[in-house]
C-alpha positions in Angstrom: 7.6 -49.2 19.7 10.8 -51.1 19.9 14.2 -49.5 19.9 15.1 -50.4 16.3 11.8 -49.0 15.0 12.3 -45.7 16.9 15.8 -45.4 15.5 14.6 -46.0 12.0 11.9 -43.4 12.4 14.4 -40.9 13.8 16.9 -41.6 11.0 14.1 -41.4 8.4 13.3 -37.9 9.5 16.9 -36.8 9.5 17.4 -38.3 6.0 14.4 -36.4 4.8 15.6 -33.1 6.3 19.1 -33.7 4.9 17.7 -34.3 1.5 15.7 -31.0 1.7 18.8 -29.1 2.7 20.8 -30.7 -0.1 18.2 -29.7 -2.6 18.3 -26.2 -1.4 22.1 -26.3 -1.9 21.8 -27.7 -5.4 21.9 -24.4 -7.3 24.9 -22.3 -8.1 23.2 -19.0 -7.2 22.0 -20.4 -3.8 25.6 -21.6 -3.1 26.8 -18.1 -4.0 24.3 -16.6 -1.6 25.4 -19.0 1.2 29.0 -18.1 0.5 28.3 -14.4 0.8 26.3 -14.8 3.9 29.1 -17.0 5.4 31.2 -13.8 5.5 28.6 -11.5 7.1 25.0 -10.5 7.2 23.8 -8.8 3.9 20.9 -6.7 2.9 18.6 -8.1 0.2 19.5 -5.1 -2.0 23.2 -5.8 -1.5 22.7 -9.5 -2.4 20.7 -8.5 -5.5 23.4 -6.2 -6.7 26.4 -8.6 -6.1 24.5 -11.5 -7.7 23.1 -9.5 -10.6 19.6 -11.1 -10.2 16.2 -9.6 -10.2 14.3 -9.0 -6.9 11.8 -11.8 -7.8 14.6 -14.3 -8.6 16.4 -13.5 -5.4 13.1 -13.8 -3.5 12.6 -17.3 -4.9 16.1 -18.4 -3.9 15.8 -17.0 -0.4 12.5 -18.7 0.0 14.0 -22.0 -0.7 16.9 -21.4 1.6 14.6 -20.2 4.4 12.3 -23.2 4.0 15.3 -25.5 4.3 16.2 -23.7 7.6 19.6 -22.5 6.4 19.0 -18.8 6.2 17.1 -16.3 8.4 16.0 -12.8 7.6 15.2 -9.7 9.7 13.7 -6.4 8.9 15.1 -3.1 9.9 12.9 -0.2 8.7 12.5 -0.7 5.0 15.5 -3.0 4.5 15.6 -6.7 4.9 18.8 -8.4 6.1 19.8 -12.0 5.6 22.2 -14.2 7.5 23.0 -17.8 7.9 20.8 -19.6 10.5 23.6 -21.5 12.0 27.5 -21.5 11.7 27.3 -25.1 10.7 25.8 -24.1 7.3 29.2 -22.4 6.6 31.0 -25.5 7.7 28.8 -27.8 5.6 29.6 -25.7 2.5 33.3 -25.8 3.3 33.2 -29.5 3.8 31.6 -30.0 0.3 34.3 -27.8 -1.2 36.9 -29.9 0.5 35.4 -33.1 -1.0 35.3 -31.5 -4.4 38.9 -30.5 -4.2 39.9 -34.1 -3.3 37.8 -35.5 -6.1 39.4 -33.0 -8.6 42.9 -33.9 -7.4 42.6 -37.6 -8.1 
């Protein structure tokens, strides 16, 4: 495989993964979840209470965020705790907000 084809294959994979992450971010509730988790780890029950959503609805949102690789969970006894998978997730959200502020200020 020549160098150009390898680069296209590598970039194609990254573009696909980026699209998956962007799809996961494309919901106000999920953005709110990411914002809450950017501050600190939270229990599922705490997220449910702050967001005012049902357990089933939160579970769906968390499943999408976990599948995208942006959120991790851990169990401690009967409680499940959620956190950002990487600090870069917080940075990505902040970067998008910065872009939106610039667009709005035009």
